[in-house]
C-alpha positions as CSV (number, residue, x, y, z in Angstrom):
1,M,8.7,-21.3,-6.6
2,V,7.4,-18.3,-8.6
3,S,9.6,-18.4,-11.7
4,K,11.0,-20.8,-14.3
5,G,14.7,-21.1,-14.6
6,R,15.8,-19.5,-11.4
7,N,15.5,-20.3,-7.6
8,R,14.6,-17.9,-4.8
9,I,12.7,-15.5,-7.1
10,I,9.8,-13.4,-5.8
11,A,7.6,-10.9,-7.6
12,G,5.4,-8.1,-6.4
13,L,2.5,-6.8,-8.5
14,D,1.1,-3.4,-7.4
15,I,-2.3,-2.9,-9.1
16,G,-3.0,0.8,-8.5
17,S,-5.4,3.4,-9.8
18,S,-2.8,5.3,-11.9
19,K,-0.3,2.5,-12.8
20,V,0.3,-1.2,-12.6
21,A,3.9,-2.0,-11.5
22,C,5.8,-5.3,-11.2
23,F,9.0,-5.8,-9.4
24,I,11.0,-9.1,-9.6
25,A,13.7,-9.8,-7.0
26,E,16.1,-12.6,-6.1
27,L,16.8,-13.5,-2.5
28,D,20.4,-14.0,-1.3
29,E,21.4,-16.6,1.3
30,L,20.1,-14.2,4.1
31,Y,16.8,-13.6,2.3
32,N,17.7,-10.0,1.3
33,P,15.9,-9.1,-1.9
34,Q,17.8,-7.7,-4.9
35,I,15.7,-6.2,-7.7
36,L,16.3,-7.9,-11.0
37,G,13.6,-6.4,-13.1
38,Y,10.9,-3.9,-13.2
39,G,7.9,-3.0,-15.4
40,Q,5.0,-0.6,-15.3
41,H,2.0,0.3,-17.4
42,L,-0.6,3.0,-17.3
43,S,-3.7,1.8,-15.3
44,T,-7.1,2.9,-16.7
45,G,-9.1,0.0,-15.4
46,L,-9.3,1.0,-11.8
47,K,-11.1,3.8,-9.9
48,R,-10.3,4.7,-6.3
49,G,-8.4,1.5,-6.0
50,M,-11.1,-0.9,-7.3
51,I,-11.3,-2.7,-10.6
52,V,-13.9,-1.2,-12.9
53,D,-12.7,-2.7,-16.2
54,M,-11.3,-6.2,-16.2
55,D,-10.0,-6.2,-19.8
56,R,-8.0,-3.0,-19.3
57,T,-6.6,-4.1,-16.0
58,E,-5.6,-7.5,-17.4
59,Q,-3.8,-5.8,-20.3
60,A,-2.0,-3.5,-17.9
61,I,-0.9,-6.5,-15.8
62,R,0.4,-8.3,-18.8
63,E,2.4,-5.3,-20.1
64,A,3.9,-4.6,-16.7
65,V,4.8,-8.2,-16.0
66,H,6.3,-8.8,-19.4
67,A,8.5,-5.8,-19.1
68,A,9.8,-7.0,-15.7
69,E,10.3,-10.5,-17.0
70,D,12.3,-9.2,-20.0
71,M,14.6,-7.1,-17.7
72,A,15.0,-9.9,-15.2
73,G,15.4,-12.7,-17.6
74,V,12.9,-15.0,-15.8
75,E,9.4,-16.2,-16.5
76,L,7.0,-15.7,-13.6
77,T,4.3,-18.2,-12.6
78,G,3.0,-16.4,-9.5
79,V,3.0,-13.0,-7.9
80,I,2.3,-11.3,-4.6
81,V,-0.5,-8.8,-5.3
82,S,-1.5,-5.5,-3.6
83,L,-5.1,-4.8,-2.7
84,G,-6.5,-1.3,-2.2
85,G,-9.8,0.5,-2.2
86,L,-12.4,2.0,0.1
87,H,-13.8,-1.4,0.9
88,L,-10.9,-2.2,3.2
89,K,-11.8,-2.0,6.9
90,S,-9.6,-2.0,10.0
91,Q,-10.6,-3.1,13.5
92,L,-9.2,-4.4,16.8
93,T,-10.6,-7.5,18.4
94,D,-9.3,-10.1,20.9
95,G,-8.9,-13.8,21.4
96,L,-8.4,-16.2,24.3
97,V,-7.0,-19.7,24.7
98,V,-6.5,-22.0,27.7
99,L,-3.0,-23.4,28.0
100,N,-3.0,-25.7,31.1
101,Q,0.4,-24.4,32.2
102,Q,2.2,-25.6,29.1
103,D,4.9,-23.8,27.2
104,I,3.6,-21.5,24.6
105,T,4.4,-22.5,21.0
106,D,3.7,-21.2,17.5
107,A,0.6,-23.3,17.5
108,D,-0.8,-21.4,20.5
109,I,-0.1,-18.1,18.8
110,F,-1.9,-19.2,15.7
111,K,-4.8,-20.5,17.7
112,V,-5.4,-17.3,19.7
113,I,-5.4,-15.3,16.5
114,D,-7.7,-17.8,14.9
115,V,-10.2,-17.3,17.8
116,A,-10.1,-13.6,17.2
117,R,-10.5,-14.1,13.5
118,A,-13.6,-16.2,13.9
119,R,-15.5,-13.5,15.7
120,Q,-15.2,-11.0,12.9
121,I,-16.2,-12.7,9.7
122,D,-19.2,-11.3,7.8
123,S,-20.7,-13.2,4.9
124,D,-19.7,-10.6,2.3
125,R,-16.2,-9.9,3.6
126,Q,-12.9,-11.8,3.9
127,I,-10.0,-11.4,6.3
128,V,-6.8,-10.3,4.5
129,H,-4.7,-9.5,7.5
130,A,-4.8,-10.6,11.2
131,Q,-1.9,-9.9,13.6
132,A,-1.6,-9.7,17.3
133,T,-0.6,-6.3,18.6
134,K,0.0,-7.4,22.2
135,Y,-0.6,-10.4,24.5
136,Q,-1.7,-11.0,28.1
137,L,-0.5,-14.1,29.9
138,D,-2.5,-14.7,33.1
139,N,-2.1,-11.4,35.0
140,Q,0.9,-10.1,33.0
141,N,0.0,-7.5,30.4
142,D,1.7,-5.9,27.4
143,I,3.7,-9.0,26.4
144,R,5.3,-8.6,22.9
145,D,6.2,-12.3,22.3
146,P,4.9,-15.0,24.6
147,R,6.7,-17.9,22.9
148,G,8.4,-20.1,25.4
149,M,6.6,-18.7,28.4
150,T,4.4,-20.7,30.7
151,G,0.9,-19.9,31.8
152,S,-2.7,-21.0,31.8
153,R,-4.6,-18.2,29.9
154,L,-3.3,-16.5,26.8
155,E,-5.1,-13.5,25.5
156,A,-4.3,-11.3,22.5
157,D,-5.4,-8.0,21.0
158,V,-5.6,-8.6,17.3
159,H,-5.6,-6.1,14.5
160,I,-7.8,-7.3,11.6
161,I,-8.2,-5.9,8.1
162,T,-11.1,-7.2,6.1
163,A,-12.0,-6.6,2.4
164,A,-15.1,-7.1,0.3
165,T,-15.1,-10.6,-1.1
166,S,-16.1,-9.4,-4.6
167,A,-13.2,-7.0,-4.7
168,I,-10.7,-9.8,-3.8
169,R,-12.3,-12.1,-6.4
170,N,-12.0,-9.5,-9.1
171,V,-8.3,-8.9,-8.4
172,V,-7.5,-12.7,-8.3
173,R,-9.5,-13.4,-11.5
174,C,-7.8,-10.5,-13.3
175,V,-4.3,-11.8,-12.4
176,E,-5.3,-15.3,-13.3
177,R,-6.5,-14.1,-16.7
178,A,-3.0,-12.9,-17.2
179,N,-1.8,-16.5,-16.6
180,L,-0.4,-15.9,-13.2
181,E,-1.1,-17.4,-9.8
182,V,-1.9,-15.2,-6.8
183,L,0.5,-16.4,-4.1
184,D,-0.5,-13.9,-1.5
185,V,-2.4,-10.6,-1.2
186,V,-1.2,-7.7,0.8
187,V,-3.2,-4.5,1.5
188,Q,-1.5,-1.5,0.0
189,P,-1.0,0.5,3.3
190,I,0.9,-2.4,4.8
191,A,3.1,-2.9,1.7
192,S,4.0,0.8,1.5
193,A,4.8,0.9,5.2
194,L,7.1,-2.1,5.0
195,A,9.2,-0.1,2.5
196,T,9.2,3.3,4.1
197,V,8.7,3.1,7.9
198,V,11.9,2.4,9.9
199,P,11.9,0.2,13.1
200,D,12.4,3.1,15.5
201,E,9.3,4.8,14.1
202,R,7.2,1.7,14.5
203,E,8.4,1.4,18.1
204,L,7.8,5.1,19.0
205,G,4.6,5.3,17.0
206,V,4.0,6.8,13.6
207,A,1.5,7.4,10.9
208,M,2.4,6.5,7.3
209,I,0.5,8.3,4.5
210,D,0.8,7.1,0.9
211,I,-0.6,9.5,-1.6
212,G,-1.5,7.5,-4.6
213,G,-3.3,8.2,-7.8
214,G,-6.9,7.4,-6.8
215,T,-6.7,7.1,-3.1
216,C,-4.6,8.0,-0.1
217,D,-3.6,5.2,2.2
218,L,-3.0,5.5,6.0
219,A,-1.2,3.0,8.3
220,M,-0.5,3.7,12.0
221,Y,2.0,1.9,14.2
222,A,2.2,2.0,18.0
223,E,4.7,0.1,20.2
224,G,6.0,-1.8,17.2
225,A,2.6,-3.1,15.9
226,L,0.3,-2.1,13.2
227,V,-2.9,-0.8,14.9
228,Y,-4.9,1.0,12.3
229,T,-5.3,1.4,8.5
230,A,-7.6,3.5,6.4
231,V,-8.2,4.5,2.8
232,I,-9.1,8.1,1.8
233,P,-11.0,8.5,-1.5
234,L,-8.8,11.3,-2.8
235,G,-5.4,11.2,-4.5
236,G,-3.2,12.7,-7.1
237,Q,-5.6,12.1,-10.0
238,H,-8.2,14.3,-8.3
239,I,-5.7,17.2,-8.3
240,T,-4.9,16.5,-12.0
241,A,-8.7,16.6,-12.8
242,D,-9.1,19.9,-11.0
243,I,-6.3,21.4,-13.0
244,A,-7.8,20.0,-16.3
245,R,-11.2,21.5,-15.4
246,G,-9.8,24.8,-14.1
247,L,-7.5,25.4,-17.1
248,S,-9.7,23.7,-19.8
249,T,-6.7,21.6,-20.7
250,P,-6.4,17.8,-21.5
251,L,-5.8,15.4,-18.6
252,T,-2.4,14.4,-20.0
253,A,-1.4,18.1,-20.2
254,A,-2.8,18.7,-16.7
255,E,-0.6,15.9,-15.3
256,R,2.5,17.3,-17.0
257,I,1.6,20.8,-15.7
258,K,1.2,19.5,-12.2
259,V,4.5,17.7,-12.2
260,L,6.5,20.6,-13.8
261,H,4.9,23.6,-12.3
262,G,2.6,22.5,-9.5
263,H,2.9,23.6,-5.9
264,A,0.7,22.7,-2.9
265,M,1.3,26.0,-1.1
266,A,0.9,29.3,-3.0
267,G,2.5,31.3,-0.3
268,S,5.8,29.3,-0.6
269,I,6.4,30.0,-4.3
270,A,9.7,31.9,-4.6
271,H,9.5,32.7,-8.3
272,D,6.1,33.2,-9.8
273,D,6.9,32.2,-13.3
274,S,4.3,31.7,-16.0
275,F,3.9,28.8,-18.4
276,E,1.8,28.0,-21.5
277,V,-1.4,26.0,-21.2
278,P,-2.6,23.8,-24.1
279,M,-6.3,24.0,-24.6
280,V,-8.7,21.1,-25.0
281,G,-9.2,20.1,-28.6
282,D,-6.0,21.8,-29.9
283,D,-4.2,18.5,-30.5
284,N,-6.3,17.5,-33.5
285,A,-7.4,21.0,-34.7
286,P,-5.9,22.6,-37.8
287,P,-3.6,25.6,-37.1
288,S,-6.3,28.1,-38.1
289,A,-8.7,26.7,-35.5
290,K,-6.3,26.5,-32.5
291,H,-6.8,28.7,-29.6
292,E,-4.6,31.6,-28.9
293,A,-1.8,30.7,-26.5
294,V,-2.9,30.9,-22.8
295,H,-0.4,31.5,-20.0
296,M,-0.8,30.8,-16.3
297,T,1.3,31.7,-13.3
298,K,2.5,29.2,-10.8
299,S,0.7,31.0,-8.0
300,A,-2.6,30.8,-9.9
301,L,-2.0,27.1,-10.5
302,A,-1.3,26.6,-6.8
303,G,-4.7,28.3,-6.1
304,I,-6.3,25.3,-7.9
305,I,-4.1,22.7,-6.3
306,Q,-4.0,23.8,-2.7
307,P,-7.7,23.5,-1.8
308,R,-7.8,19.9,-3.1
309,A,-4.6,19.0,-1.3
310,E,-5.9,20.5,1.9
311,E,-9.1,18.6,1.6
312,M,-7.3,15.4,1.2
313,L,-5.0,16.1,4.2
314,E,-8.0,17.2,6.4
315,L,-9.6,13.8,5.7
316,V,-6.4,12.1,6.7
317,R,-6.3,14.1,9.9
318,A,-9.9,13.2,10.7
319,K,-9.0,9.5,10.3
320,I,-6.0,9.9,12.6
321,E,-8.1,11.7,15.2
322,N,-10.9,9.1,15.1
323,S,-8.6,6.1,15.2
324,G,-8.0,6.3,18.9
325,F,-4.2,6.2,18.4
326,E,-3.3,9.8,17.8
327,A,-1.6,10.1,21.1
328,A,0.4,6.9,20.4
329,I,1.9,8.3,17.2
330,G,2.9,11.6,18.8
331,R,3.9,14.1,16.1
332,R,5.5,11.6,13.7
333,V,4.3,11.2,10.1
334,V,6.0,9.5,7.2
335,L,4.8,10.7,3.7
336,T,5.3,8.7,0.6
337,G,3.7,7.8,-2.7
338,G,3.7,9.7,-6.0
339,G,1.6,12.5,-4.6
340,S,4.2,13.3,-2.0
341,L,6.6,14.5,-4.8
342,L,4.3,17.5,-5.5
343,H,6.3,20.6,-4.5
344,G,5.1,21.9,-1.1
345,M,3.2,18.8,-0.2
346,R,5.4,18.0,2.8
347,N,5.2,21.5,4.1
348,L,1.4,21.6,3.7
349,S,1.1,18.3,5.4
350,E,3.0,19.7,8.4
351,V,0.6,22.6,8.6
352,V,-2.7,20.7,8.2
353,L,-1.7,17.7,10.3
354,D,0.2,19.7,12.9
355,K,2.9,17.1,12.9
356,S,6.5,16.6,11.9
357,V,6.5,15.0,8.4
358,R,9.3,13.0,6.9
359,L,9.3,12.5,3.1
360,A,10.2,8.8,2.7
361,R,11.6,6.8,-0.2
362,P,11.4,3.0,-0.2
363,T,14.4,1.2,1.2
364,G,15.2,-2.4,2.1
365,V,16.1,-3.7,-1.4
366,Q,19.2,-3.7,-3.5
367,G,19.6,-3.3,-7.2
368,L,17.9,-0.7,-9.4
369,T,17.9,1.7,-6.5
370,D,17.5,4.8,-8.7
371,L,14.2,3.3,-9.8
372,S,12.9,1.3,-6.9
373,G,13.9,4.1,-4.5
374,T,11.3,6.6,-5.7
375,P,8.1,7.2,-3.5
376,Q,5.7,6.2,-6.2
377,F,7.0,2.6,-6.1
378,A,6.7,2.2,-2.3
379,T,3.9,-0.3,-2.6
380,G,5.7,-2.4,-5.2
381,V,8.9,-2.5,-3.2
382,G,7.0,-3.3,-0.1
383,L,5.5,-6.4,-1.7
384,V,8.9,-7.7,-2.5
385,I,10.0,-7.0,1.1
386,Y,6.9,-8.8,2.4
387,G,7.7,-11.8,0.2
388,A,11.3,-11.9,1.4
389,R,10.2,-11.9,5.0
390,Q,7.6,-14.6,4.5
391,A,10.3,-16.8,2.8
392,A,12.7,-16.1,5.7
393,Q,10.1,-17.0,8.3
394,A,9.1,-20.1,6.5
395,S,12.7,-21.3,6.5
396,R,12.9,-20.8,10.3
397,V,9.5,-22.0,11.5
398,R,8.7,-25.7,11.6
399,I,5.0,-26.5,11.6
400,P,4.8,-28.4,14.9
401,D,1.4,-30.1,14.6
402,S,-1.8,-30.3,12.7
403,R,-3.3,-27.2,14.5
404,I,-1.0,-24.8,12.6
405,A,-1.6,-26.7,9.3
406,Q,-5.3,-26.4,9.9
407,W,-5.1,-22.7,10.7
408,L,-3.0,-22.0,7.5
409,G,-5.6,-23.9,5.5
410,Q,-8.4,-21.7,6.9
411,A,-6.4,-18.6,6.2
412,A,-5.9,-19.5,2.6
413,K,-9.6,-20.2,1.9
414,W,-10.3,-16.8,0.5
415,L,-7.9,-17.4,-2.3
416,K,-9.6,-20.7,-3.4
417,F,-13.2,-19.5,-3.5
418,A,-14.4,-23.1,-3.6
419,G,-18.0,-23.6,-4.5
């Protein structure tokens, strides 16, 4: 129960470098989420996905949550929270359990994943995500779901995402300071992919790229499973900062110029119009001290934007090539996030990545589609979808014995921080 006064309510809180966004949804009888309320607030307490100012982040959380609560007409007590930052690490490992020719149950699946989890824990890191990508039962390989099968040895390749313990603690404490309980934590690349990548793309193989404010998130799928994630330390804010420096204009003006006139490919500009650029210091200066009006062309602006955009995409390309799964994704790329809305970004991505790029808007929810269906809210919408799927799974799966209960308790320890 995550709200007062209403049943089957879930809420996702996306704590990003440029904004904090909260989505509140109600689940129908089939666990499909319908957005009831939304709120966002400028985020100034994070840098490259990590909290650097607790007070500012807490205030942004409060403002975003209160706006969503007012629209939805509910009072939240807990939220599903996103986690980003360069500290996230992705790796593949394996686990093995002996079955003694018994039918495979949920407990066995949890146990083999738990074996893999136990091999990868460092003292300063916590496991946020652990999911089997494929199984091997005795001599049979590439099994998707071994439940109900019979065998003696069950092995699993497991994809694990770990995070710095201190980073998780800071996020949890910040949310708790806003009088909310952290019900679950989802890494931002997974949340964004849930809202933008379609089942066929997961099956055929695909790379999802979410261009955020402070970072760029990458999630790669092969044969229906998440196999790799990464975070690149560049995002839309870096392009804005380049514009501000290059044009000697305030950051707020640089952001507006980027949105209204920016283009990621100078060679693709059809009409090279000019626009006026406000100068730093003119806002508070008397009329006699203001600078003479400066004008800039769109192509000259693109000359500032394109090198940074290319640098970001080159780093993404290097991550894809070094992941070991480039062949598995083929030429399929899904592009989302606020940075994907920059004119020419999709075309530049196709050139730099040498792949076919689809610009994706979040889907999978009903209500407020004009708002929730915009790329900059992919993570927030994905958190709601994640919560809906967890609720649906919990309604179907019965805990068969104490082994699953024990595993679930171990998986939740990082939220408790006992001692």
